[in-house]
C-alpha positions in Angstrom: -49.6 -1.8 -28.8 -49.1 -1.4 -25.1 -49.4 2.4 -25.4 -52.8 2.2 -27.1 -54.0 -0.3 -24.5 -52.7 1.9 -21.7 -54.6 4.9 -23.1 -57.8 2.9 -23.4 -57.4 1.7 -19.8 -57.1 5.4 -18.8 -60.4 6.2 -20.6 -62.1 3.3 -18.9 -60.8 4.5 -15.5 -62.1 8.0 -16.2 -65.6 6.6 -16.9 -65.5 4.5 -13.8 -64.5 7.5 -11.6 -67.5 9.6 -12.7 -69.8 6.6 -12.4 -68.5 6.0 -8.9 -69.3 9.6 -8.1 -72.7 9.6 -9.8 -73.9 6.4 -8.2 -72.7 7.5 -4.7 -74.7 10.7 -4.8 -77.8 8.8 -5.9 -80.2 7.6 -3.2 -80.8 3.9 -2.6 -78.8 0.9 -1.7 -78.3 -0.2 -5.4 -76.6 3.1 -6.0 -74.2 2.6 -3.1 -73.2 -0.9 -4.3 -72.7 0.4 -7.8 -70.4 3.1 -6.6 -68.3 0.6 -4.7 -68.1 -1.7 -7.7 -67.1 1.3 -9.8 -64.3 2.2 -7.4 -62.9 -1.4 -7.7 -63.1 -1.2 -11.5 -61.4 2.1 -11.6 -58.3 1.0 -9.6 -58.0 -2.1 -11.8 -58.1 0.1 -14.9 -55.6 2.6 -13.7 -53.3 -0.2 -12.5 -53.5 -1.7 -16.0 -52.7 1.6 -17.6 -49.7 2.1 -15.3 -48.3 -1.4 -16.0 -48.7 -0.8 -19.8 -46.6 2.4 -19.3 -43.9 0.4 -17.3 -43.9 -2.2 -20.1 -43.2 0.6 -22.7 -40.1 1.6 -20.6 -39.0 -1.9 -20.1 -39.2 -2.6 -23.8 -37.5 0.7 -24.7 -40.3 1.5 -27.0 -39.0 4.7 -28.6 -42.1 5.4 -30.5 -43.6 6.7 -27.2 -42.5 10.3 -26.7 -42.4 9.8 -22.9 -40.0 6.9 -23.2 -37.8 8.9 -25.6 -37.6 11.8 -23.2 -36.8 9.8 -20.1 -35.1 6.6 -21.0 -32.2 5.1 -23.0 -31.4 1.7 -24.4 -28.2 1.4 -22.3 -29.9 2.2 -19.0 -30.1 -0.6 -16.5 -33.5 -2.2 -16.2 -33.8 -1.0 -12.6 -33.8 2.6 -13.7 -35.9 2.0 -16.8 -38.7 0.9 -14.5 -38.1 3.9 -12.2 -38.1 6.3 -15.2 -41.7 5.4 -15.8 -42.7 7.6 -12.9 -39.5 9.8 -12.8 -41.2 12.3 -15.1 -44.2 14.5 -15.2 -46.7 12.3 -17.1 -45.7 9.1 -15.3 -45.7 10.7 -11.9 -49.3 12.0 -12.5 -50.4 8.5 -13.5 -48.8 7.1 -10.3 -50.7 9.8 -8.4 -54.0 8.7 -10.1 -53.2 5.0 -9.3 -52.7 5.7 -5.6 -55.7 7.9 -5.4 -57.9 5.3 -7.0 -56.4 2.6 -4.6 -57.3 4.8 -1.5 -60.7 5.4 -2.9 -61.4 1.7 -3.5 -60.1 0.8 -0.1 -62.3 3.4 1.6 -65.4 2.3 -0.4 -64.7 -1.3 0.5 -64.1 -0.9 4.2 -66.1 2.1 5.2 -68.5 3.0 2.4 -71.5 1.4 4.0 -71.0 2.7 7.5 -72.7 6.1 7.5 -74.3 8.6 5.1 -71.3 10.9 5.2 -69.1 8.0 4.2 -71.2 7.4 1.2 -70.9 11.1 0.3 -67.1 10.8 0.7 -67.0 8.0 -1.9 -68.7 10.4 -4.4 -66.1 13.1 -3.5 -63.3 10.6 -4.0 -64.7 9.7 -7.4 -64.8 13.4 -8.4 -61.2 13.9 -7.3 -60.1 10.8 -9.3 -62.1 12.0 -12.3 -60.4 15.4 -12.2 -56.9 13.9 -12.1 -57.6 11.3 -14.8 -59.2 13.9 -17.1 -56.1 16.1 -16.7 -53.9 13.1 -17.7 -56.1 12.1 -20.7 -56.5 15.6 -22.2 -53.3 17.5 -21.0 -50.6 15.0 -19.9 -51.0 11.8 -21.9 -48.0 9.5 -21.1 -48.8 7.2 -24.1 -48.4 9.9 -26.8 -46.8 8.3 -30.0 -44.3 10.0 -32.2 -43.7 9.3 -35.9 -41.1 8.3 -36.9 -39.9 6.5 -33.8 -36.5 7.7 -32.4 -33.5 5.5 -32.6 -32.8 5.9 -28.9 -33.8 8.0 -25.9 -32.4 11.0 -24.1 -32.1 9.3 -20.8 -33.3 10.2 -17.3 -31.8 13.0 -15.3 -28.6 11.3 -14.0 -29.3 12.8 -10.5 -32.5 10.7 -10.4 -30.7 7.5 -11.3 -30.5 6.4 -7.8 -32.1 3.5 -5.8 -33.9 6.0 -3.7 -35.9 7.1 -6.8 -37.6 3.6 -6.9 -39.1 4.1 -3.4 -39.2 7.8 -2.7 -42.0 9.0 -5.0 -44.4 6.1 -4.3 -44.0 6.7 -0.5 -44.3 10.4 -0.8 -47.5 10.0 -3.0 -48.9 7.5 -0.5 -48.7 10.3 2.0 -49.8 13.2 -0.3 -52.7 11.4 -1.8 -53.7 9.6 1.3 -55.0 12.8 2.8 -57.7 12.8 0.1 -59.6 10.4 2.3 -59.8 12.6 5.4 -60.6 15.5 3.0 -63.5 13.6 1.4 -64.7 12.5 4.9 -64.6 16.1 6.1 -66.6 17.3 3.0 -69.0 14.5 3.6 -69.4 15.4 7.3 -69.9 19.1 6.4 -72.6 18.1 3.7 -74.4 16.0 6.3 -73.9 18.4 9.1 -72.3 16.0 11.6 -68.7 16.0 13.0 -68.4 14.0 16.1 -66.3 11.4 18.0 -67.6 8.6 15.7 -66.3 10.6 12.6 -63.0 11.1 14.3 -62.7 7.3 15.1 -63.3 6.5 11.5 -61.1 9.2 10.0 -58.1 8.9 12.3 -56.6 5.6 10.9 -56.5 7.1 7.4 -54.7 10.2 8.8 -52.1 8.2 10.6 -51.4 6.0 7.6 -51.1 8.9 5.3 -48.9 10.9 7.8 -46.7 7.8 8.3 -46.1 7.3 4.6 -45.4 11.0 4.1 -42.8 10.9 6.9 -41.0 8.0 5.3 -41.2 9.7 1.9 -39.7 12.9 3.1 -37.0 11.1 5.1 -36.1 9.0 2.1 -35.9 12.1 -0.1 -33.6 13.8 2.3 -31.4 10.7 2.4 -31.3 10.6 -1.4 -30.3 14.3 -1.5 -27.5 13.7 1.0 -26.1 10.8 -0.9 -26.6 12.0 -4.4 -26.2 15.8 -4.6 -22.7 15.8 -3.2 -23.0 18.9 -1.0 -23.1 16.9 2.2 -26.3 18.4 3.8 -29.6 16.7 4.4 -32.1 19.7 3.9 -31.7 22.7 1.7 -35.1 24.5 2.1 -35.6 23.9 -1.6 -39.2 24.9 -2.6 -40.0 21.3 -3.6 -38.7 20.1 -0.2 -40.9 22.7 1.4 -43.9 21.5 -0.7 -43.7 18.2 1.1 -43.0 19.6 4.5 -46.1 21.8 4.5 -48.8 19.0 4.5 -46.6 17.0 7.0 -46.7 19.8 9.5 -50.4 20.5 9.2 -51.1 16.7 9.0 -49.3 16.4 12.4 -51.7 19.0 13.8 -54.6 17.2 12.1 -53.8 13.8 13.8 -53.5 15.3 17.2 -56.6 17.4 16.8 -58.6 14.4 15.8 -57.5 12.7 19.0 -59.1 15.4 21.1 -62.3 15.1 19.0 -62.4 11.4 19.5 -61.7 11.4 23.2 -63.2 14.7 24.4 -65.5 15.8 21.6 -63.5 19.0 21.2 -62.2 21.0 18.2 -64.7 19.7 15.6 -64.5 22.7 13.3 -60.8 23.0 13.7 -60.3 19.3 12.9 -62.4 19.5 9.7 -60.6 22.7 8.6 -57.2 21.0 9.2 -58.4 18.0 7.0 -59.2 20.4 4.2 -56.0 22.4 4.5 -53.8 19.3 4.7 -55.0 18.0 1.4 -55.1 21.5 -0.1 -51.3 21.8 0.7 -50.8 18.5 -1.0 -52.4 19.8 -4.1 -50.5 23.1 -3.9 -47.3 21.1 -3.6 -48.3 19.3 -6.9 -49.0 22.7 -8.5 -45.6 24.1 -7.4 -43.6 21.2 -8.6 -45.4 20.6 -11.9 -46.6 24.0 -13.0 -43.2 25.2 -14.4 -43.1 27.9 -11.7 -39.7 26.6 -10.5 -36.8 24.5 -11.7 -35.4 22.1 -9.2 -33.6 18.8 -9.3 -36.7 17.5 -7.6 -39.2 19.2 -9.9 -40.8 18.2 -13.1 -41.0 21.7 -14.7 -43.5 21.6 -17.6 -45.3 24.0 -19.9 -47.5 26.8 -18.3 -50.7 25.4 -20.0 -50.5 22.2 -17.8 -49.8 24.4 -14.8 -53.0 26.4 -15.5 -54.9 23.1 -15.7 -53.6 22.0 -12.3 -54.3 25.4 -10.9 -57.9 25.2 -12.1 -58.4 21.8 -10.5 -56.8 23.2 -7.3 -59.1 26.2 -7.3 -62.2 24.1 -7.8 -61.4 21.5 -5.2 -60.1 23.8 -2.5 -62.6 26.6 -3.2 -65.7 24.3 -3.0 -64.5 22.7 0.2 -63.8 26.1 1.9 -67.1 27.5 0.7 -68.8 24.5 2.3 -66.9 24.9 5.5 -67.8 28.6 5.6 -71.5 27.7 5.2 -71.4 25.0 7.9 -68.8 26.2 10.3 -71.1 27.8 12.9 -72.9 24.5 13.3 -69.8 22.8 14.7 -69.1 24.1 18.2 -68.0 22.2 21.3 -68.8 23.3 24.8 -65.5 22.0 26.2 -63.7 23.4 29.2 -60.1 22.6 30.1 -57.3 24.1 32.1 -54.3 25.8 30.5 -52.0 22.9 31.5 -54.3 20.0 30.5 -53.6 17.6 27.7 -56.1 19.4 25.5 -54.3 22.6 26.0 -50.9 21.1 25.2 -52.3 19.6 22.0 -53.8 22.9 21.0 -50.5 24.7 21.6 -48.7 22.1 19.5 -51.3 22.4 16.8 -51.1 26.2 16.7 -47.3 26.0 16.5 -47.3 23.5 13.7 -49.8 25.5 11.7 -47.9 28.8 12.3 -44.6 27.1 11.1 -46.4 25.8 8.0 -47.7 29.4 7.4 -44.3 30.9 7.6 -42.7 28.3 5.3 -45.6 28.6 2.9 -45.1 32.4 2.8 -41.4 32.1 2.4 -41.7 29.5 -0.4 -44.4 31.3 -2.4 -43.6 35.0 -1.9 -40.6 35.1 -4.3 -42.7 33.3 -6.9 -45.5 35.9 -6.5 -43.0 38.8 -6.7 -41.5 37.4 -9.8 -44.9 36.8 -11.4 -45.8 40.5 -10.8 -42.7 41.6 -12.6 -40.9 43.1 -9.6 -37.3 42.7 -8.8 -36.3 39.0 -8.1 -36.3 38.1 -4.4 -34.6 35.1 -2.8 -35.7 33.6 0.4 -33.2 31.2 1.7 -32.3 29.0 4.7 -31.7 31.8 7.2 -35.4 33.0 6.9 -36.8 29.5 7.3 -34.4 28.7 10.2 -35.1 31.8 12.1 -38.9 31.5 11.8 -39.7 27.8 11.8 -37.0 26.5 14.2 -38.2 28.5 17.3 -41.7 27.5 16.7 -40.6 23.8 16.4 -38.9 24.1 19.8 -42.0 25.6 21.5 -44.0 22.7 19.9 -41.7 20.1 21.3 -42.0 21.5 24.8 -45.7 21.1 24.6 -45.3 17.6 23.0 -43.2 16.4 26.0 -45.8 17.7 28.5 -48.9 16.3 26.6 -48.7 12.6 27.4 -48.1 13.3 31.1 -50.8 15.9 31.5 -54.3 15.0 32.6 -57.4 15.4 30.4 -59.4 18.5 31.2 -58.1 19.2 34.7 -54.3 18.9 34.2 -52.0 21.4 36.0 -48.5 22.4 35.2 -47.1 21.1 38.6 -48.9 17.8 38.1 -47.3 17.3 34.6 -43.9 18.5 35.8 -44.1 16.4 38.9 -44.3 13.2 36.8 -41.3 14.3 34.7 -38.7 15.6 37.1 -36.1 13.2 35.7 -36.9 14.1 32.1 -36.7 17.7 32.9 -33.3 17.3 34.6 -31.9 15.4 31.6 -33.2 18.0 29.2 -31.5 20.8 31.2 -28.3 18.9 31.4 -28.3 18.3 27.7 -29.0 22.0 27.0 -26.1 23.1 29.3 -23.7 20.6 27.8 -24.5 21.6 24.3 -24.2 25.3 25.2 -20.8 24.6 26.8 -19.5 22.7 23.7 -20.9 25.4 21.3 -20.8 28.7 23.1 -22.6 31.5 21.4 -25.3 29.3 20.0 -28.9 29.7 21.2 -31.2 27.7 19.1 -29.0 24.6 18.9 -28.8 24.0 22.7 -32.5 24.7 23.0 -33.2 22.2 20.2 -31.1 19.5 21.9 -32.8 20.2 25.2 -36.2 20.1 23.8 -35.5 16.9 21.9 -34.1 15.2 25.1 -37.2 16.5 27.0 -39.5 14.9 24.5 -37.7 11.6 24.5 -37.3 11.4 28.3 -40.9 12.5 29.0 -42.2 9.9 26.5 -40.1 7.2 28.1 -41.4 8.2 31.5 -44.9 7.9 30.2 -44.1 4.3 29.1 -42.5 3.4 32.4 -45.5 4.6 34.4 -47.7 2.5 32.3 -45.5 -0.6 32.0 -47.9 -2.7 34.0 -50.9 -1.9 31.9 -51.8 -3.2 28.4 -50.9 -0.6 25.8 -53.3 0.6 23.2 -52.2 1.0 19.6 -52.7 4.7 20.1 -50.1 4.6 22.8 -47.6 2.6 20.7 -48.0 5.1 17.9 -47.5 8.0 20.2 -44.4 6.5 22.0 -42.7 5.5 18.8 -43.6 8.7 17.0 -42.4 10.9 19.8 -39.1 9.0 20.6 -38.4 8.8 16.8 -38.8 12.6 16.5 -36.6 13.2 19.5 -33.8 11.1 17.9 -34.2 12.9 14.6 -34.0 16.3 16.1 -30.9 15.4 18.1 -29.3 14.3 14.9 -30.4 17.5 13.2 -29.0 19.7 16.0 -25.7 17.8 16.2 -25.2 18.0 12.4 -26.0 21.7 12.3 -23.8 22.6 15.2 -20.8 20.3 15.0 -20.3 19.5 11.3 -16.8 20.2 9.9 -15.5 20.2 6.3 -12.4 20.9 4.3 -11.7 21.2 0.6 -8.2 20.8 -0.8 -6.5 20.4 -4.2 -4.5 17.2 -4.0 -1.9 15.1 -5.8 -1.4 11.3 -5.4 0.0 10.7 -2.0 -1.3 13.9 -0.4 -3.0 13.6 3.0 -5.9 15.8 3.9 -6.7 16.1 7.6 -10.2 16.8 9.1 -10.1 16.6 12.9 -8.9 13.1 13.7 -9.5 11.9 10.1 -6.5 11.5 7.9 -7.5 10.8 4.2 -4.8 10.0 1.6 -5.6 10.6 -2.1 -4.1 7.6 -3.9 -5.1 8.6 -7.5 -7.8 8.3 -10.1 -8.8 5.4 -12.4 -11.3 5.4 -15.2 -14.2 3.1 -15.0 -17.0 2.3 -17.4 -20.6 1.9 -16.0 -23.6 0.6 -17.8 -24.6 4.0 -19.2 -21.9 6.3 -17.9 -18.1 6.8 -17.8 -16.5 7.8 -14.5 -13.3 8.8 -12.9 -13.1 7.0 -9.6 -10.8 8.2 -6.8 -9.2 6.0 -4.2 -9.2 7.6 -0.8 -7.5 5.7 2.0 -8.6 6.6 5.6 -5.5 6.1 7.8 -5.2 5.3 11.5 -2.8 7.0 13.9 0.1 4.8 12.7 -0.5 5.6 9.1 -2.1 2.2 8.3 -5.2 2.0 6.0 -8.4 1.5 8.1 -10.9 2.0 5.3 -10.9 2.7 1.6 -13.5 5.0 -0.1 -14.2 5.5 -3.8 -16.0 8.7 -4.7 -16.7 9.2 -8.4 -17.2 11.9 -11.0 -19.5 10.5 -13.6 -20.5 11.6 -17.1 -23.7 10.3 -18.8 -23.4 10.6 -22.6 -27.2 10.3 -23.3 -28.0 13.4 -21.3 -24.6 15.1 -21.5 -24.6 15.7 -17.7 -21.8 15.2 -15.2 -22.6 14.1 -11.6 -20.7 13.7 -8.4 -21.1 10.5 -6.5 -20.1 10.7 -2.9 -18.5 8.0 -0.9 -19.8 7.7 2.6 -18.4 5.9 5.7 -21.1 5.6 8.3 -21.3 4.6 11.9 -23.7 5.4 14.7 -21.7 8.4 15.8 -21.5 10.1 12.4 -20.6 10.0 8.7 -17.4 10.9 6.8 -18.7 12.1 3.4 -16.1 12.4 0.6 -16.4 13.9 -2.9 -14.0 14.8 -5.6 -14.1 17.5 -8.2 -12.0 18.2 -11.3 -9.9 21.3 -11.5 -10.2 22.3 -15.2 -8.8 24.9 -17.6 -10.1 26.1 -21.0 -7.6 25.4 -23.8 -9.2 26.7 -27.0 -12.4 24.8 -27.5 -11.5 22.0 -25.1 -11.8 21.8 -21.3 -8.7 20.1 -19.8 -8.5 18.5 -16.4 -5.4 20.0 -14.6 -5.8 18.4 -11.2 -8.2 17.2 -8.6 -9.7 18.5 -5.3 -11.0 16.4 -2.5 -13.7 17.6 -0.2 -14.3 16.0 3.2 -17.3 16.4 5.5 -17.8 15.1 8.9 -21.5 15.0 10.0 -21.9 13.8 13.6 -25.1 11.8 14.3 -26.5 12.5 10.9 -27.8 8.9 10.7 -29.9 9.6 13.7 -32.1 11.8 11.5 -33.3 9.0 9.2 -33.4 6.4 11.9 -35.6 8.7 14.0 -37.8 9.6 11.0 -38.2 5.9 10.2 -39.2 5.2 13.7 -41.8 8.1 13.7 -43.3 6.9 10.4 -43.4 3.3 11.7 -45.3 4.3 14.8 -47.8 6.2 12.7 -48.3 3.3 10.4 -48.7 0.8 13.3 -51.3 3.1 14.8 -53.2 3.7 11.6 -53.2 0.2 10.2 -53.6 -1.5 13.6 -56.5 0.7 14.7 -58.1 0.4 11.2 -57.9 -3.4 11.3 -59.2 -3.6 14.9 -62.2 -1.5 14.1 -62.9 -3.6 10.9 -63.8 -6.4 13.3 -66.8 -4.5 14.5 -69.5 -5.1 11.9 -70.4 -1.9 10.2 -74.0 -0.6 10.1 -75.5 -1.1 6.7 -77.4 1.9 5.5 -80.9 1.3 4.5 -82.1 1.9 1.0 -83.1 5.5 0.4 -80.6 7.0 2.9 -78.6 9.9 1.4 
């Protein structure tokens, strides 16, 4: 019965979404209030539908096709719940829920403030209506099958990880959150007014969305590092790139909006970035869910659904871009600033971020386009992305370090550098030390130097203003920049100084990696709740041959899906991680595969934990800024629109 109730709730939400839009576009105060009420009803209905789906998974209702395809009776309850959004249909319903939540929050807190906010409520209703219509007609998560299955096929074992519980919701909170700035941009274009007041109202939503997206990307990277067994943290996978693109353009958007708010500059550029950021979120959805690619991150589905998503994408992005093209000439700012002012540094950073996003976008989609045209398959891998994006990131970080110390409008290079002599000295020392430790490398030392430059320059900014009361904007900037500095140092150290060794072993054999001595003590069989595993015992020895630590990497097999997985064992400390995996050495004997021995693989990843700590700090700064600024401005009573305003 929960499936039928879930589908009925979906239909109710669909009706509320279009009612929200219809009422918002009507004139009069009653229409505005009706649209706000409809947004509340919509989020309640979608939440009910989502909870009914979760209940179907928790009850192992194998008459629901979605449950059969993605769950199993032996699966732990933790992963049964996660499986409800670990698939195409469920993930789209989660997307719809978060979009409805953002829409209701915006309608409640800002819907009555200005005419363009009212228009934005209508746009958000249309966006929700399109997603809900897609779910109802093309991606129904409540579809019944007759007869019911005896059991399910289980979730992809690689997705049976605690990170799956948190990663998709956080990622979607970022992806979908940019729908609000998008709707506000469309509303501003429709009403013909983009000014500092619009920037003040839009910026908290941007900061919150960007902060959640930062956390979501970082958690996905951490999950991949722990779960995939190859020891890295980023693989330039198309699905990873799909989340990085709106993050890059979103960073440019946040900074551009600051200039619009403080100096009245970049109005057209800011609105365009708001449109592009959400467009990239939609394009990422299309890439992941259209069946264009197969990835451990992706939910590859049939092409018909992909075409439906493509149609939604074309309508949303096309209409917004057409409106921008029509109105663009109306948004110009007569703003003058020197080449070394804060405005100029922000502009450089924005151009760099946008250029990096363009390069990654091209590298991600070009092979798919070539394949679609029937030409010879083409692979674009990590070397392309590293050689194009990394130099741009370094240039952006140089500007990022200068920006807080530069003056608005009249800043000079000597003035900014004069305040950051100590930071510059530290950066050059870090660059020189890294170059000495890793001769022949260019990008690595430059990355370390630029990261130290950002961190030290931001710290200098904080010290110079220690006697003044900090604004939430300043807290967001300081935490965000220092967090990014820490993360980049971790990335550079991991890329430059990581070591690894793989060796076939017998019980008692010792594998040496630098100062690490790891003894293979043997294999034992263990039985998990829904898997069988061979668990290795790896003893880490000190210089006297005594056991300091014991690690237990595993090789698992999930009968429901028929898939083996590698579970790494990781010993972490602030200076680096020892990452250990095992693999079976097999041989075919007739129709059977026989295990003939074992191999141990050791990775040492210096400072890799700094990546996720720094990213968490950056996301925290953005969220503090967005939520704090939004709450503070809520204390100012909004101007209630008069009846008849459009």
